[in-house]
Structures are given as C-alpha cells and as structure tokens.
C-alpha positions in Angstrom: 104.1 167.2 -128.9 107.9 167.1 -128.2 107.3 167.5 -124.7 105.0 164.5 -124.6 106.9 162.1 -126.5 109.7 163.1 -123.8 107.5 162.6 -121.0 106.5 159.5 -122.3 109.8 157.8 -122.9 110.8 158.9 -119.4 107.6 157.3 -118.2 108.7 154.1 -119.9 112.1 154.0 -118.8 111.1 154.4 -115.5 108.7 151.7 -115.2 111.3 149.4 -116.9 113.7 150.7 -113.9 111.4 149.8 -111.6 111.0 146.3 -113.2 114.3 145.6 -113.1 114.8 146.8 -109.4 111.9 144.8 -108.5 113.4 141.8 -109.9 117.0 142.1 -108.0 115.2 143.3 -104.8 116.1 146.9 -102.8 119.0 145.8 -101.5 121.1 145.7 -104.9 120.2 149.4 -105.4 122.7 152.0 -104.1 121.1 154.0 -101.5 121.5 157.3 -103.3 119.4 156.1 -106.3 116.1 158.0 -106.7 113.8 157.4 -109.9 113.4 161.0 -110.2 117.2 161.5 -111.2 116.2 159.6 -114.5 115.1 163.3 -115.6 118.7 164.4 -115.9 120.6 161.4 -116.9 117.9 158.7 -117.7 119.7 155.9 -120.0 122.9 156.5 -118.7 121.9 156.0 -114.6 120.3 152.6 -115.9 123.7 151.6 -117.4 125.6 152.6 -114.2 123.1 150.4 -112.1 123.6 147.7 -114.7 127.5 147.8 -114.5 127.6 148.1 -110.9 125.3 145.3 -109.8 126.4 143.1 -112.7 129.8 143.5 -110.8 128.3 142.9 -107.4 126.6 139.7 -108.6 129.7 138.1 -110.5 132.0 139.0 -107.5 129.4 136.8 -105.2 129.3 134.3 -107.4 133.3 133.9 -107.6 133.2 133.8 -103.6 130.4 131.1 -103.8 132.1 129.0 -106.4 135.7 129.3 -104.6 134.1 128.1 -101.2 132.1 125.1 -102.8 135.3 124.3 -105.0 138.3 125.1 -102.8 140.6 122.6 -104.8 140.6 125.1 -107.4 142.0 127.9 -105.3 144.6 126.0 -104.2 145.8 125.7 -107.8 147.3 129.1 -107.5 149.9 129.0 -104.4 149.4 131.6 -102.0 145.8 133.0 -103.6 142.9 133.8 -101.3 139.3 134.5 -102.4 139.7 138.4 -102.5 142.8 138.4 -104.3 141.3 136.1 -107.2 138.5 138.5 -107.5 141.2 141.3 -107.7 142.7 139.3 -110.4 140.1 138.8 -112.4 137.6 142.2 -112.3 139.3 144.9 -113.4 138.8 147.3 -116.1 140.0 147.3 -118.7 140.0 143.5 -118.4 143.5 142.0 -117.8 144.8 139.6 -120.1 144.1 136.1 -119.1 146.2 133.8 -117.2 148.8 131.3 -119.3 146.2 128.3 -118.6 143.8 129.8 -120.9 146.3 130.2 -123.8 144.8 133.5 -124.9 141.3 132.5 -124.5 138.4 135.2 -123.4 135.0 135.3 -123.4 133.0 132.3 -124.1 135.8 130.4 -125.0 137.6 131.0 -121.7 134.2 129.5 -120.1 134.7 126.5 -122.5 138.2 125.9 -121.3 137.2 125.7 -117.5 134.8 123.2 -118.5 136.9 121.0 -120.7 137.4 117.5 -119.4 141.2 117.9 -119.3 141.7 121.4 -118.1 144.5 121.7 -115.3 144.1 125.2 -114.5 142.0 127.1 -112.2 138.0 126.3 -113.1 136.5 128.6 -111.4 138.8 131.5 -112.7 138.5 130.5 -116.3 135.0 130.8 -116.0 134.2 133.7 -114.1 137.4 135.7 -116.1 135.3 134.3 -119.3 131.9 135.7 -118.0 133.3 138.9 -116.9 135.0 139.3 -120.4 131.9 138.4 -122.4 129.9 141.1 -120.3 132.5 143.5 -120.8 132.8 142.9 -124.4 128.7 143.7 -124.6 130.0 147.2 -123.4 132.4 147.5 -126.2 135.1 147.1 -123.5 134.5 150.4 -122.3 135.3 151.3 -118.6 133.3 154.5 -118.9 130.1 155.2 -120.4 128.5 158.7 -121.5 126.0 157.8 -124.1 124.6 154.1 -124.9 123.7 154.8 -128.4 126.7 153.0 -129.7 125.7 149.9 -128.0 124.4 146.9 -129.5 121.2 145.4 -128.0 122.2 141.7 -129.6 125.2 141.6 -127.7 123.1 141.9 -124.3 120.6 139.5 -125.4 123.3 136.8 -126.7 124.7 137.3 -123.3 121.9 136.6 -121.4 121.1 133.5 -123.1 124.9 132.4 -122.9 124.7 132.7 -119.0 121.7 130.2 -119.4 124.0 128.1 -121.7 126.6 127.9 -118.8 124.3 127.3 -116.3 123.4 124.0 -118.1 126.9 123.5 -119.0 128.0 123.7 -115.0 125.2 121.1 -114.4 126.6 118.6 -117.0 130.0 118.8 -117.7 132.3 116.2 -115.7 136.0 115.4 -115.4 137.8 112.0 -116.2 136.6 110.9 -113.0 133.2 111.5 -113.5 132.9 114.3 -111.0 131.4 117.7 -111.8 133.9 120.1 -113.4 132.6 122.8 -110.9 130.0 121.9 -108.0 127.5 124.4 -107.7 123.8 123.6 -106.4 123.8 121.0 -103.6 121.2 118.9 -101.8 120.4 119.6 -97.9 118.5 116.6 -97.2 115.7 116.7 -99.1 116.1 120.3 -100.0 118.1 122.0 -103.1 120.1 124.8 -102.4 119.5 127.0 -105.5 121.4 130.1 -104.5 123.7 129.7 -107.4 120.5 129.6 -109.8 119.2 132.8 -108.2 122.5 134.5 -109.0 122.5 133.3 -112.2 118.7 134.4 -112.9 119.3 137.9 -111.8 122.2 138.5 -114.4 120.0 136.9 -117.1 117.5 139.4 -115.8 120.0 142.2 -115.8 121.1 141.7 -119.7 117.5 140.9 -121.0 116.5 144.3 -119.2 119.6 146.3 -121.1 118.9 144.6 -124.1 115.2 145.6 -124.2 116.2 149.4 -123.4 118.7 149.5 -126.1 116.5 148.0 -128.5 113.8 150.3 -127.9 115.9 153.2 -127.5 117.0 152.8 -131.0 113.7 151.1 -132.6 116.2 148.3 -133.1 115.0 144.6 -133.8 116.6 141.5 -131.6 116.9 138.6 -133.1 116.0 135.6 -130.9 117.6 132.4 -130.8 116.1 128.9 -130.6 117.6 128.2 -127.5 118.2 124.6 -126.9 120.4 122.4 -123.9 123.8 122.1 -125.2 123.7 124.7 -128.0 126.7 126.7 -128.8 127.4 129.7 -127.3 126.2 132.7 -129.0 128.4 135.5 -130.3 129.2 138.7 -128.3 131.3 141.5 -129.4 131.5 144.6 -131.3 
C-alpha cells in the first residue's frame, strides 16, 4: 500500500512538473533536467526549477523595463543594466536603496508607481517583486525541505503580480504619462512581450502553491480578484 501511494504521489508530481514545463516551454528548463530524477529528490527538484526560472524571468523583465524606460537607468549615475540587475538580485536580498525609505515587497512596488516618486522606478518595482517572491520562500537562499513553506504565500504572490500588471497599465505621473512603459503598439499590432513574461511568473507561483498545498493537504484561500484591489500579504 505504501509503495502504491509513493508511486501515485510521484506520478502526480511528474504530471504537475510537465504541465509547468509545457507552460514555460522547453527553453526554460536546464539541460541536465530529467523527470526521472524526481524519484530521488522530487519536490526539491521542483523548487530548484521554480527558483531558477523565476530569477531568469525577473532578470529578463528588468532588462526589458530599462530598455523601454531609459530615463530610469539615468537616475543612477554610471549605472548599466547589468549593474542594476546585480544590485537587485542577490541572496539574501540586499537592503533597499535610500529612495525607498526601507520599503520592500509590495510596498516597494507601490512606491515605484507613486506619482511623485523621484527614484529609479524600474529598480523599485523589480526590487519589490523580487523581495516579495523571496519572502514566499521565507527569505531562504537554500532549500532542502518544502514542508515549512506556505502555499498561501505563493498563491498571493501570483495574484499580486496580476495586480502589478494592472497598475503598470494605469499608474501615471503628474504629466499624464505612464510611470513605466511596458507593452507598446507596433502599427496595429500590440507588443505583448511583457504580458507573456508576467504570465509565466504567475504560472510558476500558482504551480508552487498547488504543489505545496496538496503535499500538506492544506487549503488555499482564494481571493476575490478585482481591478485596483490592494496587494495581498506575503510573508512568514
């Protein structure tokens, strides 16, 4: 009976991983990944993939935002896109830059989209997004067991990314321009490359929420999602 349950659990987990991988495309998976290795380190392998791919997507998003909003990069003398990526994506997460006044996670994202914010908006939004997802992992840099993680944090992170996407489309400066430019029109065709990246981040967080919840037989409280709603809490 135990062997049957173990086999069923691995079969289910393999299916979840395959669904996640199909959503993200094969180019997102490291070349040495093999589903068969799940038999040795099933859930932790999924965690490693989630962390690696999340960081890859966050860095790609940061590059694209700076290219679309070069004025934000110019706010930091001598900064380059690689140097700003290095400033943000460290583990443990570095303290925020002075303009954020100590704010992290969703509070940093909110600050970066304030009308009167004078700091680097790309940095504020991406630092906030990174630290929010880092908090979902209890601010850990290395994971050996996932039993201590909370599925609700990953579910809330996914919803917060959806809220961020909406805010990026609507938040304007005092001159009436968007705080940060993302998707653009190329003739009559919308460039939705930002939407695709955000969609992949949402899928990753939702997948982790599902895996953790079912592993511990825990329920996730689903939020009533409304445009403009406040960010949901993420933390220990």
